[in-house]
C-alpha positions in Angstrom: 19.9 71.5 -239.2 20.9 73.1 -235.9 23.5 75.3 -237.6 21.0 76.5 -240.1 18.5 77.3 -237.2 21.2 79.2 -235.3 22.1 81.2 -238.4 18.5 82.1 -239.0 18.0 83.2 -235.4 21.1 85.4 -235.3 20.1 86.9 -238.6 16.7 87.8 -237.2 18.3 89.3 -234.1 20.5 91.4 -236.3 17.5 92.7 -238.2 15.6 93.5 -235.1 18.5 95.3 -233.3 18.5 99.1 -234.0 21.7 100.4 -235.6 24.2 101.9 -233.3 24.5 105.6 -233.7 28.1 106.6 -234.1 29.2 109.9 -232.6 32.3 112.0 -232.6 35.1 111.0 -230.2 35.1 112.3 -226.7 38.8 112.8 -226.5 41.4 113.9 -229.0 43.4 110.7 -229.3 40.5 108.5 -230.4 40.2 107.7 -234.1 37.2 109.6 -235.6 34.4 107.6 -237.2 34.3 108.2 -241.0 30.6 108.5 -241.6 30.1 111.7 -243.7 29.4 111.5 -247.4 29.2 114.1 -250.1 25.6 114.9 -249.4 26.3 115.4 -245.6 29.1 117.8 -246.4 27.0 119.6 -249.0 24.0 120.0 -246.6 26.2 121.2 -243.7 28.1 123.8 -245.7 25.0 124.9 -247.6 23.4 125.7 -244.2 26.5 127.5 -243.0 26.6 129.5 -246.2 23.1 131.0 -245.6 23.1 133.5 -242.8 21.1 136.4 -241.5 24.5 138.1 -241.1 25.1 137.5 -244.8 21.8 139.3 -245.7 22.7 142.4 -243.6 26.3 142.6 -244.7 25.4 142.7 -248.4 26.0 146.4 -247.8 29.7 145.8 -247.7 29.5 144.6 -251.3 27.2 147.2 -252.6 29.3 150.1 -251.2 28.4 153.4 -249.5 25.3 155.3 -250.5 26.1 157.6 -253.5 29.0 155.4 -254.7 27.3 152.0 -255.0 28.6 149.4 -257.4 26.4 148.5 -260.4 24.2 145.5 -259.8 26.2 143.5 -262.4 29.5 144.5 -260.6 28.2 143.6 -257.2 26.9 140.2 -258.3 30.1 139.4 -260.1 32.1 140.3 -257.0 29.9 138.0 -254.9 30.5 135.1 -257.3 34.2 135.7 -257.8 35.0 136.3 -254.2 33.0 133.3 -253.0 34.6 130.9 -255.5 38.2 132.0 -254.6 37.5 131.9 -250.8 35.6 128.7 -250.9 38.3 127.0 -252.9 40.6 127.7 -249.9 37.9 126.3 -247.6 37.7 123.2 -249.7 41.5 122.6 -249.4 41.3 123.0 -245.6 38.4 120.5 -245.6 40.5 118.1 -247.7 43.4 118.3 -245.3 41.1 117.6 -242.4 39.7 114.5 -244.2 43.2 113.2 -244.9 44.7 113.7 -241.4 41.5 112.9 -239.4 42.5 115.6 -236.9 40.6 118.7 -235.8 41.7 121.9 -237.4 43.9 123.2 -234.6 45.4 119.8 -233.9 46.4 119.6 -237.6 48.6 122.7 -236.9 50.8 120.5 -234.7 52.2 119.2 -238.0 52.9 122.6 -239.3 54.3 124.3 -236.1 54.8 121.6 -233.6 52.5 121.0 -230.6 53.7 123.8 -228.4 53.7 126.5 -231.1 50.3 125.3 -232.4 48.9 126.8 -229.1 49.3 130.3 -230.5 46.8 130.1 -233.4 44.7 127.8 -231.2 44.1 130.5 -228.6 43.4 133.1 -231.3 40.8 130.7 -232.8 39.2 130.2 -229.5 38.8 133.9 -229.0 37.4 134.3 -232.5 34.9 131.4 -232.2 33.6 132.6 -228.8 33.2 136.2 -230.2 31.3 135.0 -233.3 29.3 132.6 -231.2 28.0 135.5 -229.0 27.3 137.5 -232.1 25.2 134.7 -233.6 23.1 134.4 -230.4 22.5 138.2 -230.6 21.6 137.9 -234.3 19.1 135.1 -233.6 17.5 137.0 -230.8 17.2 140.1 -233.0 15.7 138.0 -235.8 13.2 136.4 -233.5 12.2 139.8 -232.1 11.7 141.0 -235.7 9.4 138.0 -236.6 7.4 138.3 -233.4 7.2 142.1 -233.7 8.5 143.0 -230.3 11.5 144.7 -228.7 11.2 142.7 -225.5 11.9 139.2 -224.4 15.5 139.4 -225.8 16.8 137.4 -222.8 14.3 134.6 -223.6 15.4 134.3 -227.2 19.1 134.3 -226.2 18.6 131.5 -223.7 16.5 129.4 -226.1 19.1 129.9 -228.9 21.9 129.0 -226.4 20.1 125.9 -225.3 19.5 124.7 -228.8 23.1 125.4 -229.8 24.5 123.5 -226.9 22.3 120.5 -227.5 23.4 120.3 -231.1 27.1 120.3 -230.1 26.6 117.4 -227.7 25.7 115.2 -230.7 27.5 116.8 -233.6 27.2 114.0 -236.1 23.6 113.6 -235.3 23.1 117.4 -235.8 24.7 117.1 -239.2 22.3 114.3 -240.1 19.3 116.5 -239.1 20.7 119.4 -241.2 20.9 117.1 -244.2 17.5 115.5 -243.8 15.3 118.3 -242.7 16.8 121.7 -242.3 18.5 122.0 -245.7 15.2 121.3 -247.4 13.3 123.9 -245.3 16.1 126.5 -245.9 16.0 125.8 -249.7 12.2 126.3 -249.7 12.5 129.6 -247.8 15.3 130.9 -250.1 13.3 130.0 -253.2 10.2 131.7 -251.9 12.0 134.9 -251.0 13.9 134.9 -254.3 10.7 134.7 -256.2 8.8 137.2 -254.1 11.6 139.8 -254.0 12.4 139.2 -257.7 8.8 140.0 -258.6 9.1 143.4 -257.0 12.1 144.3 -259.1 15.1 146.3 -258.1 16.7 149.6 -259.2 20.4 149.8 -260.2 21.7 152.7 -258.2 25.3 152.4 -259.5 24.5 151.6 -263.1 27.9 151.1 -264.9 30.0 151.7 -261.8 32.8 149.1 -261.3 35.0 151.2 -259.0 35.5 149.3 -255.8 34.9 146.0 -257.5 38.1 144.4 -256.1 37.3 145.8 -252.6 33.9 144.0 -252.7 35.5 140.8 -254.0 38.1 141.0 -251.2 35.3 141.3 -248.7 33.6 138.1 -250.1 36.9 136.2 -250.0 37.3 137.1 -246.3 33.8 135.9 -245.5 34.5 132.5 -247.1 37.9 132.2 -245.5 36.4 132.8 -242.0 35.4 129.1 -241.9 38.9 127.8 -242.9 40.0 127.4 -239.2 36.9 125.4 -238.6 36.6 123.1 -241.7 38.7 120.1 -240.5 36.6 119.8 -237.3 33.9 118.3 -239.4 35.6 116.9 -242.5 37.8 114.7 -240.3 34.7 112.5 -240.3 34.6 112.3 -244.1 34.6 108.9 -245.8 36.9 110.3 -248.6 38.9 113.5 -249.1 37.2 114.0 -252.5 33.7 114.2 -250.9 35.0 116.5 -248.2 36.5 118.9 -250.8 33.6 118.9 -253.3 30.9 118.8 -250.7 32.2 121.8 -248.8 33.2 123.7 -252.0 29.9 123.2 -253.8 27.6 123.5 -250.8 29.1 126.7 -249.4 29.6 128.3 -252.8 26.0 127.9 -253.9 24.6 129.0 -250.5 26.8 132.1 -250.0 26.3 133.4 -253.6 22.5 132.9 -253.2 22.4 134.4 -249.7 24.3 137.6 -250.7 22.5 138.1 -254.0 19.2 137.8 -252.1 20.5 140.2 -249.5 21.5 142.6 -252.2 17.9 142.5 -253.6 16.4 143.1 -250.2 18.9 145.9 -249.5 18.1 147.7 -252.7 14.4 147.4 -252.0 15.1 148.9 -248.5 16.7 151.9 -250.2 20.2 150.7 -249.3 19.6 150.9 -245.5 21.0 147.7 -243.9 18.9 148.4 -240.7 15.7 148.0 -242.7 16.7 145.0 -244.8 14.4 142.5 -242.9 11.5 144.8 -243.7 11.9 143.6 -247.3 11.5 140.0 -246.2 8.5 140.8 -244.0 6.9 142.8 -246.7 6.0 139.8 -248.8 3.0 137.6 -248.1 3.7 135.1 -245.3 7.3 136.5 -245.1 7.3 136.1 -241.4 7.0 132.3 -241.6 9.8 131.9 -244.0 12.0 134.4 -242.1 11.3 132.3 -239.0 12.7 129.3 -240.7 15.9 131.2 -241.4 16.1 132.5 -237.9 15.8 129.0 -236.4 18.4 127.7 -239.0 20.8 130.4 -237.7 21.5 128.1 -234.8 23.8 126.0 -237.0 26.1 129.0 -237.2 26.3 129.2 -233.4 26.6 125.4 -233.3 29.7 125.6 -235.6 31.4 128.3 -233.5 30.7 126.5 -230.2 31.7 123.1 -231.4 34.9 124.4 -233.0 35.7 126.2 -229.8 35.7 122.9 -228.0 37.7 121.2 -230.8 40.3 124.0 -230.4 40.4 123.6 -226.7 41.0 119.9 -227.3 44.4 120.8 -228.8 45.3 122.3 -225.4 43.5 119.8 -223.2 43.3 116.5 -225.3 42.0 114.3 -222.4 39.0 116.4 -221.4 35.6 115.1 -222.5 34.4 117.2 -225.5 30.8 117.2 -224.0 32.1 119.1 -221.0 33.9 121.5 -223.3 30.9 122.1 -225.6 28.5 122.4 -222.6 30.8 124.9 -220.9 31.3 126.9 -224.1 27.6 127.0 -224.8 26.9 128.3 -221.3 29.7 130.9 -221.6 28.5 132.4 -224.9 24.9 132.4 -223.6 25.9 134.3 -220.4 28.0 136.8 -222.5 25.1 137.3 -225.0 22.9 138.2 -222.0 25.3 140.8 -220.8 26.1 142.3 -224.2 23.5 144.4 -226.0 25.6 145.3 -229.0 29.1 145.0 -230.2 31.2 148.1 -230.6 33.1 149.0 -233.8 36.4 148.3 -232.0 35.2 144.7 -231.2 34.2 144.1 -234.8 37.7 145.4 -235.8 39.3 143.1 -233.2 37.5 140.0 -234.7 38.6 141.2 -238.1 42.1 141.5 -236.9 42.1 137.9 -235.7 40.5 136.8 -239.0 43.3 138.4 -240.9 45.7 136.0 -239.1 44.2 133.0 -240.7 44.5 134.0 -244.4 48.4 133.8 -244.4 48.2 130.9 -241.9 46.2 128.9 -244.4 48.7 129.7 -247.1 51.6 128.3 -245.1 49.5 125.3 -244.1 48.5 124.4 -247.6 52.0 124.8 -249.2 53.8 122.9 -246.4 51.2 120.1 -246.5 51.2 119.5 -250.2 54.7 120.6 -251.2 56.8 120.5 -248.0 57.1 118.4 -244.9 53.5 117.2 -245.2 54.3 115.1 -248.2 56.3 112.7 -245.9 53.6 112.8 -243.2 53.2 115.3 -240.4 53.8 114.5 -236.8 50.5 115.2 -235.0 51.4 113.7 -231.6 51.7 115.4 -228.3 55.5 115.4 -228.8 55.6 117.0 -232.2 58.8 119.1 -232.3 58.5 122.9 -232.7 59.1 124.2 -236.2 60.1 127.8 -235.5 61.0 128.6 -239.1 57.3 128.2 -240.2 56.4 131.3 -238.1 58.4 133.5 -240.6 56.1 133.2 -243.7 53.1 133.4 -241.4 54.3 136.7 -239.9 55.3 138.0 -243.3 51.8 137.3 -244.7 50.2 139.0 -241.7 52.4 142.1 -242.2 51.5 142.2 -245.9 47.8 141.9 -245.1 47.9 144.8 -242.6 50.1 146.9 -244.8 47.4 146.8 -247.5 44.4 147.0 -245.3 45.2 148.1 -241.7 42.5 146.9 -239.3 41.0 149.8 -237.3 41.3 148.0 -234.0 43.0 151.0 -232.3 44.4 154.4 -233.3 48.0 153.4 -232.6 47.6 150.3 -234.6 46.3 152.1 -237.7 48.9 154.8 -237.3 51.7 152.2 -237.2 50.7 150.7 -240.5 50.0 154.1 -242.1 53.5 155.1 -241.1 54.9 151.9 -242.6 53.0 152.7 -245.9 54.6 156.2 -246.0 58.1 154.8 -245.2 57.8 152.3 -248.0 56.2 154.9 -250.4 53.3 152.4 -250.8 49.7 153.4 -251.5 47.1 150.7 -251.7 45.4 150.6 -255.1 42.0 149.1 -256.1 43.8 146.0 -257.4 45.8 145.4 -254.1 43.6 142.8 -252.5 44.6 142.2 -248.8 43.2 138.6 -248.9 44.9 137.6 -252.1 48.3 139.2 -251.4 48.1 138.1 -247.8 47.8 134.6 -249.2 50.2 134.7 -252.1 53.2 136.2 -250.3 53.4 133.7 -247.5 52.6 130.9 -249.9 55.6 131.8 -252.0 57.8 132.3 -248.9 56.8 128.9 -247.6 57.5 127.3 -250.9 61.0 129.0 -251.0 61.7 127.6 -247.5 60.6 124.1 -248.5 64.0 122.5 -249.1 65.2 123.7 -245.7 62.1 122.7 -243.8 62.1 119.2 -245.4 65.7 118.7 -244.3 65.0 119.8 -240.7 61.9 117.7 -240.4 63.7 114.6 -241.7 66.6 115.2 -239.2 64.1 115.6 -236.3 62.4 112.3 -237.3 65.7 110.5 -237.0 
């Protein structure tokens, strides 16, 4: 009898005790909890795929006024580019789920610990830049909803505070996104789709498919921008399968929907991206649903701030991530208060850094699945340098810039233009910088696979 009573008592205690909330590790060498399922990944990446920036940059797909793509061509470019780019995102997510390491720490296996610091620093700069841009976008969206040009500082500070709070409890933030935010965003998107669809749209470039691959390339680049961040979240996945399909399906659905809706709003604003939100506010109760999307934009800044901290962890693995995320959140808030607008050169600079990660991902994927990664990468602090892996990465970057030189500075553009002339190369409509910037380093890495396997095995002995 006593044993039965004891069992009953402990069972009752277990029922009464609240479940312990598991959070992300505080330092790099702690094993991450595996709590995220398909629905968590789907909700996270669906939210990240919907963006106020996505609405406004639909103009990059449509093309310049007077030479717009046809509506059919623009929608096809959105779908095709998103699927190709998000497939790459899904593979990066899968690698993160298998290794259990943040994205930049995973690069220790590809380059060695010391060499992995190079892409890590670039990713930190990229994430901070986009984090600042997101706070500015949120502030602008809030001003639009309220109907004022003032109080910008207040909206920036509030957005920064929400962003920082989300990063302190990242797995809790993902749970909130799944349970509440994803539903609210879906309702807002459905509402705007129905309302804007009822107004109808003209087809300014009826029958025009010139520039289709350029638009597709732009969409690939947008999807790939999250590749250096994916493993920071999917390292918590229960299975690699759920990480791949959750990120691929969630982001694909959301980005296609976001850009098509942005395209409709843009056409109803007579092709002027500065007036695109007028289309949203022009429908009944549009301000309310736009407010939902403005508040949801904090998940974009959350991703950039949290991934900045995860990147810094590759450099400083013993520092508490809460200190890193809190400091990063404060930094981007201060920078957003000082910056009123980005210059064209800074946009180009961020684009330049982004072009680094297309060939980098190609080298990463090939070496992981076909090269040294098949025997298991060394992700420790003492992982030896693999200098040879810099070669295909640099080659891919050169190919990318040769096809589409980034206008970061006059001398930079002149250098690549001169290289085109020297090689008698003229970029064509079918020469996609993203695709060729991926394929060339992928093939080069595959060709080097026998040599890199041998060196890795020798280093292990």
